[in-house]
N, C-alpha and C positions, 0 to 999 in steps of 0.2 A: 433728325437734323439733316438738312439738305447739303450743307457744305460748311467748311471752315476757311476763314481768311486770316492770314498772318502778314505782318508788315515788318520790314527791316528798318534800320536807323536812317536810311536814305528815302524812306516812304515807298519803296518798291514792295509789291504785294505778291503773295502766292496764295492761290485759291485751290483748296482741295475739293474737287467736285463730288457730287453725290455718289456716283458710281465707284470712284476710288475710295471715298470715305466708308461707304458700306462694306466694301471689300476688306478694308483694314479692320473694321469693327467685328467682322466675323471671327477674327483670330485673337481678340482680347483675351489675355491670360487671367480670367476671373475664376479659375479653379486650379488646384495643385496639379491636376493631371495634364493641363494644357502646356504644350511646349512653345518656345519662342518660334515665331514665324516671321516671314519677311518676303521682300522682293524688290522690284524696281518701280520707280515713278515714271509715268509716261504722260506727255502732254504738250502744251503749246506756249509759245512766247507771243503775247498779243501785240500786234503792231500798233504803234501810236500811243502806247502807254507803257508803264513799267510794271505790267502784271504778267504773271505766269500762272497757267491753269493746269492742274494735274487732273487729267480726264480719266485715267485708268492706271491700274497697277498690275504687276504680276504677283502671283501668290506662290506659296511653297510648291516646289516641283520635285520630281525624281532627281536624286543626286544631291539635293540640299542636305545639310547636316543640322539636326535640330535636337535640342535638349531643353530642360526647364530654364536654363540660364544662358544658353548660347544658340546662335543661329549663324550658319555659314551658307551663303548663296552659291550654288554651283554656277559656273559661267555659261555652259553650253545651252541648256534648255531656256534660260531667261534671255540669252542673247538672241536666240531664234525668235522669241516673241518681240524683242526690241526691233529686230530687222523687219519682221512682218508688219508691225505697226508703222514703221517708217515708210516702207514701200507702199502699203495700201493707202496711206494718207498723202502720198506724193511728196513726202519730205516735210510735212507739217507736224507730225507727231514725233516728239523728241524724247530721248533719254534725259531725265531731269535729276535723277539721283536715286536714293535708296530709302527703304522703310523697313522697320522691324518692330517687334513687340518686346516689352519688358514686363515682368510680373511685379510692378510697383505702381502705386497710385500716381505719383508725379515722376515720370520717367526722366532719367538723365543718362548721358553716355558714359560707358565704362572706359577704362584705359584701352581695352581691346577695341571698342567701337571707334575711338579717336584714331588709333593706329590704322584700322581698316578704312576709315574715311579718308585719311591722308593718302593711303595707297590708291584709293579710287580717284582722288583729285589728280594724282600724278600719272596714273596709268590708263584710266578709262578714256574712251573717245567720246567727246561731247562738244556741242556747238556754242558754248558760252564760257565765261570766265569763272563760273561757279557751279556747284551742285547743291541740291537740297538733301537733308538727312532728317527723316521723320522717325520718331520713336513713339509708339502707341502704348500708353500705360493702361492701367485698369480703369482710371477715371479721367485721364487727361492725355492729350496728344501734344507733343512738343516738336518744334521744327528748328533746325539749324541750317544756316547757309555757309557752305565752305568755299573759300576762295582759292582758285588754282595757284595764283602767283605767290601768295603769302602762306598758304596752308593754315590760315586762321579760320576760326568758326565764330559765327555770330548767331546767338539765340534770337529767334524772331518772336515778336509779340502777337498774341492772338487779339484780333480786333474785338473790343468789348462786347459788341452785340452778339457775338458767337462764343461766349465765354465758358460754356459748360458742355462737356462731352458726355453723352449718355451711353452707357454700356448696354448692349443688347445680348 
């Protein structure tokens, strides 16, 4: 599968590009030995339409805390990658949000996830009024859009032509 496209209630789209998608798929928790994984979403706001493209991600790094049912991203190592992406792209590659895995077929956020997402909305630096939060399950990827001002989350819909995630 080359990419996934999700849409919100206002018809804004987020496209998870092939590089980012294959990076996330590498960490699918399809065996009991695999720990939760995650990182940040990096990409672009397309001018002239309401589309965001996730071009790349960071993957688990030194300092991250991982277990079968928890993932905590360390700030320093991922922040360095965010800064390098921003500067090398001359300000076009942005921090768009967070991703992590869950060992469940249809992933949904835990109470801990929601608290963490609210913390990100309030304390992270980003250039929009929202962040995206991706959870990669064993057979499905789900995406939520979190709004800075209201701290509310909207689950996005996968565009039907891209309706099946294949685990590799």
